[in-house]
C-alpha positions in Angstrom: 105.8 90.1 104.5 106.0 93.1 102.0 104.8 96.4 101.9 101.4 98.1 101.5 101.0 101.5 100.1 97.9 103.1 100.0 96.2 106.1 98.7 93.2 107.2 100.0 90.6 110.2 99.1 89.6 110.8 102.6 91.9 113.2 104.5 95.1 111.7 102.6 96.9 113.9 100.3 99.9 112.0 101.2 101.0 108.3 101.1 101.2 106.0 103.9 103.6 103.3 104.0 103.5 100.6 106.6 106.6 98.5 106.5 105.8 95.0 107.1 109.5 93.7 106.6 112.5 95.8 106.3 114.8 93.0 104.7 114.6 89.1 104.4 116.8 87.0 106.6 118.6 85.7 103.4 120.1 89.1 102.9 119.1 89.6 99.3 119.4 92.8 97.8 115.8 94.6 97.7 115.3 96.9 94.5 115.1 100.5 95.3 111.5 100.8 93.8 110.5 98.3 96.4 110.9 100.3 99.6 110.5 103.9 97.7 107.1 103.0 95.6 104.8 105.7 95.4 101.3 104.8 94.6 99.5 106.9 92.3 96.2 108.6 93.2 93.3 106.4 92.6 95.3 103.1 93.4 95.9 101.0 96.3 99.4 99.3 96.1 101.5 96.8 97.7 104.8 95.4 97.3 104.8 91.6 98.2 108.2 89.5 98.9 108.1 85.5 98.5 111.4 83.5 98.9 111.8 79.8 97.7 114.3 77.4 96.2 112.9 78.1 92.5 112.0 81.4 90.9 108.5 80.6 89.8 107.5 79.6 93.6 109.1 82.7 94.8 107.2 85.0 92.3 103.9 83.3 92.9 104.5 83.6 96.8 105.2 87.5 96.3 102.2 87.8 94.0 99.9 86.2 96.8 101.6 88.6 99.2 100.8 91.9 97.5 97.3 90.4 96.5 96.6 89.6 100.3 97.7 93.0 101.5 95.8 94.9 98.9 92.7 92.4 99.8 92.8 93.5 103.4 92.5 97.0 102.4 89.7 96.5 99.9 87.8 94.1 102.3 87.8 97.3 104.5 86.4 99.4 101.6 83.6 97.2 100.8 82.6 97.0 104.6 82.3 100.6 104.9 80.6 101.0 101.6 78.1 98.2 102.6 77.4 99.7 105.6 76.5 103.0 103.8 74.3 101.4 101.4 72.4 99.8 104.1 72.0 102.9 105.8 70.9 104.7 102.5 68.2 102.1 101.7 67.1 101.7 105.2 66.9 97.9 105.2 69.7 95.2 104.9 67.1 93.1 102.7 66.7 95.5 100.2 70.5 96.2 99.8 71.5 92.7 100.0 71.6 92.2 96.3 74.1 95.3 96.1 76.2 94.3 99.1 76.8 90.5 97.6 77.4 92.1 94.1 79.9 94.4 95.5 81.6 91.5 97.3 81.7 89.5 94.0 83.1 92.3 92.0 86.0 93.1 94.6 86.8 89.5 94.4 86.8 89.5 90.5 88.9 92.6 90.2 91.3 91.3 93.0 92.0 88.0 91.3 92.2 89.7 88.1 95.5 92.1 89.1 98.7 91.4 87.3 101.9 92.5 88.6 102.9 96.1 87.6 106.8 95.5 88.3 108.7 92.7 89.7 112.4 91.7 90.8 114.1 88.6 91.4 117.3 87.6 92.9 119.1 84.5 93.9 121.4 84.3 96.9 122.8 81.1 98.5 120.2 78.8 96.5 117.4 80.7 97.5 115.3 82.9 95.2 113.8 86.2 96.5 111.1 88.0 94.6 109.8 91.2 94.8 106.2 92.2 93.3 104.3 95.7 92.9 101.0 95.4 92.5 97.8 97.9 92.1 94.3 98.2 92.6 92.6 100.7 90.4 90.2 102.2 92.8 88.3 104.1 90.1 87.5 101.0 87.8 85.9 99.3 91.0 83.7 102.3 91.7 82.7 102.3 88.1 81.6 98.7 88.7 79.7 99.8 92.1 77.7 102.6 89.8 76.9 100.0 87.5 75.8 97.6 90.1 73.8 100.1 92.1 71.8 101.3 88.7 70.9 97.7 88.5 68.8 97.7 91.5 66.3 100.2 91.3 65.6 100.4 95.4 69.4 101.1 95.7 69.5 103.1 92.9 66.9 105.7 94.1 68.8 106.4 97.4 72.1 105.9 96.1 71.4 108.5 93.1 72.6 112.0 94.4 73.9 110.8 97.5 77.4 111.7 99.2 78.5 108.0 98.4 77.6 108.6 94.6 79.6 111.9 94.4 82.6 109.8 95.9 82.6 107.1 93.2 81.7 109.8 90.4 85.2 111.6 91.4 86.9 108.3 91.3 85.6 107.3 88.3 86.4 110.8 86.5 89.9 110.4 87.6 89.9 106.9 86.3 88.6 107.8 82.7 91.1 110.6 82.5 94.0 108.3 83.3 92.2 105.6 80.7 91.8 108.5 78.0 88.2 107.9 77.6 
């Protein structure tokens, strides 16, 4: 259920929209933004859809749907980053604290996401909810940098690496958006 919209730095200046559902069987009207949402640079976005006999449950299902879609994308990035850090440091043991911390940070950021936009509609006694959620890759990169600085062995290899440059670019864009 839902749509996922991602924006990645690597080889992507355009948005990739993977439709997971076109319309729900109940025939509820989908808001225009749900099918045409453009994700801002530096964000992973998803539109979740939920159906239930009450609006609260429909919204909760839609939030869970969107969060689940974003979680899949973030897990891929966490895995790739973890492998890069292990390669940088040279041993899995030395990098394990960073890798475990990275997973914890991702989990905290994902569970703390709140809807950016939502819409609900009732038809034939069934509520259909659409929820847009965003995951800020810059804020996540900032936490990754802080985590790397806490581990001397990781920091020595991370500092000046291509991975650090990628994180710094995301952090710079994030801070510009925040105005800090």
